[in-house]
RODOPA-578920 format. One record per residue: x, y, z of N, C-alpha, C, CB in turn; residue in three letters. Coordinates in steps of 0.2 Angstrom, whole numbers, plus 5000, padded with zeros to 4 digits. Glycine has a CB too. Example, Ala and Ser with C-alpha at 12.3 -4.5 7.8 and 13.67 -1.06 7.14 Angstrom:
BEGIN
506649725039506249785039506649845039505749785045ALA506449895035506849955036506450005039507049975029SER
This chain:
BEGIN
500349945000500150015000500350075000499850015003MET501050074996501450134995501150184992501950114992LYS500650164986500450224982499750214983500650234974LYS499450274985498650264987498250344983498550264996ILE497850304981497350354976496750374980497150324968LEU496550444979496050454983495650524979496350464990VAL495050494975494750544971494250604976494250514964PRO494350644973493950684977493350724974494350734981THR492850744976492450814973492450864978491450794971ASP492750884983492850924989492250904994492751004986PHE491950844994491450864998491650815005490750854993SER491250815010491350805016491650725014490650835022LYS491250695012491350635010492050585010491150645005HIS492250625003492750624999493350635005492550674994ALA493450715009493750695014493950665020493550705014GLU493250635022493450565027493850505025492850525030TYR493750495017494350465014494950485014494250465008ALA495050545012495750555012496050575020495750595007LEU495650575025496050575032496150505033495650615039LYS495850455030496050385031496750365027495450325027VAL496750385021497150365016497750395019496850405008ALA497850465024498350475027498750435033498350535029ALA498050425035498450365041498750305038497750325047GLN498450285033498650225032499350235026498050185029ILE499450285025500150315020500650335025500050385014ALA500550355032500950385037501150285040500550455044LYS500750235040500950185044501350155039500350145046LYS501250155032501750115026502250155024501350085020ASN502450205025502750255022502550265014503450245024ASN501950285014501650295007501550355005501050265007GLY501350365000501350424997500450424994502050434992GLU500250474993499550504990499450524984499350544994ILE498950524980498850544974497950564975499150484968TYR498050624975497350664976497050674968497550744979VAL496750664968496350664960495650694960496150574957LEU495550754956495050794954494750784947495150854954HIS494250754947493950764939493450814937493650694938MET493950834933493550904930493050894926493950944926LEU492250884924491950864917491750934914491350804918GLU492050914907491850974903490950994902492150964896LEU490851064901490251084898490251034893490251154896PRO489651034889489651004884489851054877489050964884HIS489851104876490051144872490751124870490051224874GLU491151104876491951074874492051024872492351074878ALA491350974871491450914865491350944858491050854866ASN491051004857490651024851491651024847490051114853ASP491651004841492151004837492351094836491950954831PRO491851114834492051194832492351234838491451234829PHE492351194846492651234851493251204851492251244858HIS493351134848494151094851494651154849494451004847GLN495151134853495751174852495851254853495951164845GLY495351264855495151334858495051354865494451344855HIS495351414868495151404875494551424879495751424878ASP494251384880493551414884493451454892493251344884ILE493251524892493551544897493051504903493451614897PRO492351474902492151434907492651384911491651394904GLU492751354905493551284907494051294912494151284900ILE494251364908494851384912494651414918495251444909MET494151434919493851464926493751404930493251504925TYR493551364928493251304935493951264936492351234932PHE494351244931495051224931495451244937495351254926LYS495551324937495951374941495451374948495951454937LYS494751364949494651374954494551294958494151414954ARG494851234954494851164956495651154958494551104950ALA496051204955496751194957496751234965497351224950GLU496451284965496451324971496151284978496051404970GLU495751244975495351194981495751154982494751144979LYS496051114978496451064979497151084982496551024974LEU497451134982497851154985497751184992498251184981ASP497251204994496951215001496751135004496151274999ASP496651095001496451025004497050985005496050985000LEU497750995002498350965002498750995008498550974995THR498551055009498851085015498651075022498751155014LYS498051025021497750995029498350975033497250905030ALA498350985041498850975043498950895045498751015047PRO498450835042498550775044498950755037497850745046TYR498850795033499250785026499950785028499150845020LEU500350815032501050855034501350785034501150915042ASP502050785032502450735031502550685026502450705035GLY501950695022501650625016501750675009500550585018ILE502050625006502150654998501450654996502650594993ASP501450714993500550704991500750744983499850764998VAL500350694978500350734973499550754970500850694968SER499550814967498950844965498750814957499150914966GLU498150804957498050794950497350814948498250704948ILE497150854940496650874940496650834932496650964941ILE496050814933495950784925495350794923495950704923LYS495350814915494750834912494350764909494850894907ILE493950734912493750664908493150654915494450584906GLU492650594911492250554914492750534922492050484908GLY492350534926492550534933492750474934492150564938THR492250424931492650344932492950324928492250294933PHE492850354921493550344917494150354919493550374911GLU494150414922494950464923495150424932494650584925GLY494750384934494950364942495450284939493950334948ILE494850264932495450194931495950204927495050114928MET495950254924496650284919497250304924496450354914ASP497050344928497650364934497950304938497450434940ILE497450254939497650204943498150164939497150164944SER498050154933498450114928499150154928498050114919LYS499050204925499650254924500150264930499350334922LYS499950254938500350264942500350204947500150324944ASN500250144944500450084947500050094955501350064946ASP499650114956499150134962499150054966498150154958ILE499150054972499149994976498449984979499750004982ASP498250044981497550054984497150114982497750054992LEU496450114981495950174980495550174986495450164973ILE495650234989495050254996494650294992495450315004VAL494050274994493550324992493050334996493250314985MET492750394997492050415002491450394996491950525005GLY490950365001490150374999489750385004489850324996SER489350395000488650435007488050365007488050545002HIS488150335001487950274998487350314997487950205002GLY486750254995485950294991485550234993486050304980ALA485050224991484350174994483950194989484050185002SER483450124988482950134983482950134976482550184985GLY482750184972482650194966483250224963481950224965PHE483450274967483950294966484750254964483950344970LYS484750204968485250154969485150124964485250114974GLU484650104962484350064956484650074950483650074955MET484350144948484450164942485150214941483750194940ILE485250244945485950284943486550264946485950364945ILE486450224952487250194954487550274956487850134946GLY488250254957488650294958489450274956488650314966SER489850324956490550314952490850264959490950394948ASN490650284963490950214969490950164967490550204977THR490150134965490050094964490350054959489650094963GLU490450094953490750074947491550054948490650144942LYS491750104950492550074953492650004957492850144959VAL492249984963491949944965491949874962491349964965VAL491549894957491349834952491749804946490649854949ARG492449874945492749854940493449844943492549904934THR493749884946494449904948494749834949494449954954SER495349834946495949784948496249794954496549784943GLU496149854956496449874963496049874969496549944962ILE496349844976495849844980495649914981496049824986PRO494949934983494549984983494349974992493849984976VAL494350034997494350045001493750105001494850045004LEU493250085005492850125004492650165012492250085000VAL492650225012492450255020491950285019492850315024ILE491250275025490750315024490650375029490250275024LYS491150375035490950425037491750455042490250405042LYS491650505045492450515049492750465053492550585053GLU493450465053493650425056494250435060493650385053MET494350465066494950495069495450445069494850515077ASP495350395071495850325071495450275066495950285079THR495950255061495650195056496050145059495750205047PHE495950105063496250055067495949985063495950055075ALA496349945061495849865059496049815065495949835051VAL495849805069495849745073495449685071495549765080ASN494949705071494349635067494149655060493549635072LYS494549605056494349615049494049535048495149645044PHE493249585046492749525044493049505035491849555045VAL493049445032493049445026492549375025493949425023PHE492049395022491349365019491549325012490749425016ALA491549265012491549215004491149155005492249195001SER491149134997490849044999491549014999490148994990ASP492149044998492648994998492848944995492748965003PHE492748964987492748934981493348944978492148954977SER493748894974494348904970494348964967494348874964ASP493949004965494049054961494149124966493349044955GLU493949114973494149164977494949154979493649164982VAL495249114977496049104979496349174980496449054973LYS496449194975496849244971496749304976496449264962GLY496049324976495949394979495949374987495249434976THR495949304991496049304997496649305001495749264999PHE497049294995497849324996498049394999498249314990SER497549424994497749494995497249514999497649534989LYS497049495004496449505008496849485016495749445006ALA497249425016497649405020498349475019497949305018VAL498549475014499049535015498749585017499349555009GLU498249625016498049685019497849665027497349705014PHE497649625029497649605036498249605040497349545037SER498749575036499349575039499649635040499549545036ASN499349685035499949755036499549805042500049805027LYS498949775044498749805050498749785055498249825051PHE498849705056498949675061498349645064499349705065GLY497849655060497149625063497049545064496449655057ALA496549535066496249465066495649455061496049455073HIS495949415057495449395052494849355054495849355048LEU494149375052493649335054493549315048493149375058HIS493549255046493249225040492549195042493749175038LEU492149225038491349195038491049175032491049225040VAL490749125033490249095027489549105030490449025025SER489149145025488249145028487949095024487849235025ILE487649055029487049015027486449055025486948955032ASN486049035019485449055019484949005017485449115016THR484349015018483848965016483948945009483149005017PRO484048975004484148954997484748934995484049004994ASN485148945001485848894999486148865005486548934997ASN485748825007486048795014486348735015485548775019PHE486948735020487348685020487448665028487948705018LYS487448605028487548575035488148625038487748495033SER488248615046488748655048489448605047488648675055THR489448545046490048505044490048505038490048455045ALA489848515034489948545026490348595026489348575023VAL489848645029490148725027490848705033489348815031ALA491048695037491748685040492148665035491748625045GLU491948605033492548555028492848605023492148495022LYS492348645020492348665015492748745017491748665011ILE492848765022493248825023493948805026492848865029MET493848735030494748705032494948695026494748635038SER494548665020495148645013495248695011494848605006ASP494948745010495148825007495648845010494648885009PHE495648855016496148885022496948845022495748865031ILE496748785021497448735022497848765015497248635022GLY497548825009498048825003498448875007497648834996ASN498348915012498648975015499048955021498149035016PHE499449015020499949015028499649075032500949045026GLN499049055038498849115041498949095047498249145040ILE499049145052499049135060498349155063499549185064ASP498249205062497749255068497149265062498149345072ASN496749215064496049195060495649145065496249155053TYR495049165062494549115066494149105061494249125072SER493649055062493049045056492549045059493148985052THR491949055055491349065058490749055051491349155063HIS490149005054489549005048488949055053489248895046ILE488849095049488249145052487649125047488349235051TYR487049105051486349105048486049165045485949075052ASN485749165040485449235039484949235032485949285038ASP484449275032483949255027484249285020483149295027VAL484749305019485049335013485949335015484649415012ASN486349345010487049365012487249425012487449355009VAL486749475011487249525013486849535020487249595007GLU486349535022486149545028486549515034485449525027LYS486749445031487049415036487949435038486949335034GLY488149465032488849505032488649545037489249555025ILE488149595035488049655040487949635048487349705037LEU487549585048487349565055487949545059486749495056ASN488349495055488949465059489449515061489449405056PHE489549545056489949605057489749665064489949645049ALA489149665063488849695069489049665075488249685069ASN488749605076488949555082489449575084488849485081SER490049565081490749575082490949625083491149565079ILE490549675081490949735082491749765077491249725089ASP491449745071492049725065492249815064491649665056ALA492849825063493149875061493149865053493749875064ASP493049825050493049835042492949755039493749865039LEU492549765034492249705029492549705023491649705028ILE492749645023492949635016492649595010493549605017GLY492749585005492149554999492649534993491449604997MET492549494990492749484984492149514978493049404983SER492449524973491849554967492049524960491949644966THR491549524956491649484951491649524945491049424950HIS491349584945491549644940491049624936492349644936GLY490649604937489849594933489749644928489149594938ARG489549664923489349714919488549694916489949714913ARG488449734913487649734907487249694912487749694897GLY486749654908486349614910486449574914486149584906LEU487049534915487449494920487349534927488249484918ALA487449584927487549624935486849644936488149714936HIS486549664931485749684933485349604937485349704925PHE485349554931484949494935485349474941484849424930PHE485949474941486449444946486549484953487249444942ASN486549544952486549594957487449584958485849584964GLY487449634965488149634966488249634974488449704963SER488449584979488349584984488949644988488249504986ILE489249664984489849704986489649774984490649684982SER489349794980488949854980488449874984488749854974GLU488049824986487549814990488049844997487349724990ASP488349804999488849825006489049895006489449785006LEU489349915000489549994999488950045000489950004992VAL488450024998487750074999487450065006487150044994ASN487349995009487149995015487549995022486849965014HIS488149975022488649965027489050035030489149925025ALA488850035037489250095040489850085040488950105045VAL490150035042490650015042491150025036490649955043ARG491750025037492150025030492149955026492850035032PRO492249965020492149905016492749905011491449895012VAL493149865010493649835006493449794999494049795011VAL493649794995493449754989494049724986493049794983THR494149674982494649644980494349594974495249614985PHE494549614968494249594963494549524960494349654959LYS494149484957494249394956494449414951493549334957ILE
């Protein structure tokens, strides 16, 4: 976690993410890239205007530079190497592009979530990043003066396809010296006996060198509620999940537990792409 990207729209939730990123950077001797995406007015995409300075664009770019300068002068960033980036591009596309160009290790984003009709139809840039990013994404929902991860819940079905992401979760957990709570959620539609669930988890864990962990089987009406309720029951500091990166109709019909958690969890959520 040497290179951390924090996208910002200068909202309070984006600053919550930046404060957490600062704490992580200080612990890992890392650096932070603060990114603001400046979306162009419609006329800027008109071929007639291309190659010409548009006063409105120059004004908004200047204002963004001033805000970014003020933001990165915050005391909590003292002693950290901080790079300021302003990019004129769609927010989601810009985040992905900057991540690849700078070999980012972790994206930290703020989110206030959404609910109901707005969530289903509109979504958010945070959800898109969570769904598609090849880089781990940490989503912060509220201000955290101290970002300590002592209890890290990682929920999974512990199938073979999760092995790659699980190794990233173990590495992430070790960085914080956390106790890793591995949980399998039992639901009415996908019920397993305790003996079967325990064997699946035991066989899976046998492929890894892990010391500080415990296994749990939790029953609930669906997977999302099971993860949230289990995390609440142990007062977890962080919830970890794998994400499939489904798009289009596959995403619409299958849904994404990771995105639901990003929307509904109050606790921080970190996702790892399968």
